N, C-alpha and C positions, 0 to 999 in steps of 0.2 A: 255576415252569413245569416240566412233566414231559413227556417224550417216551416213547411206548409203542410196542412192536413185538409184535404178537400178544398183547396184554393184559399184557405184561411191561414194567415200567418200565426203560428202558435209559439214560435221561439225566434228571437233575434239576438245575435252576439256581434258586438262591434267594439271599437276602442273605448266606448263609454261603459261597457258592462254587458250583462245578459238580462233580457226581459223575456219572461215566459208566462203564458196564460195559466198553465198548471205545471208544477215542477214536482216530480216524484223521484226521490232518492231511495234506492233499494237497500242500502247499507247504512249510511249516515250522511249528514249534510254539514259541511264546515262553513261557518259564516265569519268572515274577517280572519284575524289571526289567532283568536283566543277561544272561540266557542264551537262546540260540535253537538248537534242534535242527533239522537239515535233512540231506537226502541230498546227496551230491556225488560226483564222480568224481575220483580222485587222478591223479597224473601218469602212472601206469602203466595207466590206464584201468579201474581196479578201482572198483566201486561201494562207497561207504562212507557212514556216517552220522556226523555230527560235532556237537559242542556248541560254539557260538561265543559269545564275549563280545560283547555289544551295548551295554554301558553307556558312561558317560562316561570 
């Protein structure tokens, strides 16, 4: 499957995986079986992005 924008291929998904020119996850992004990236606010109210362990 391919997704095009103005005749430019911006995303391809096939039996080898997914390739994208830009990838935007609005909630979180899971990579592999054990890591999740997401935005959060720390105790001081500062915006941060963290990688969190989600495995067993």
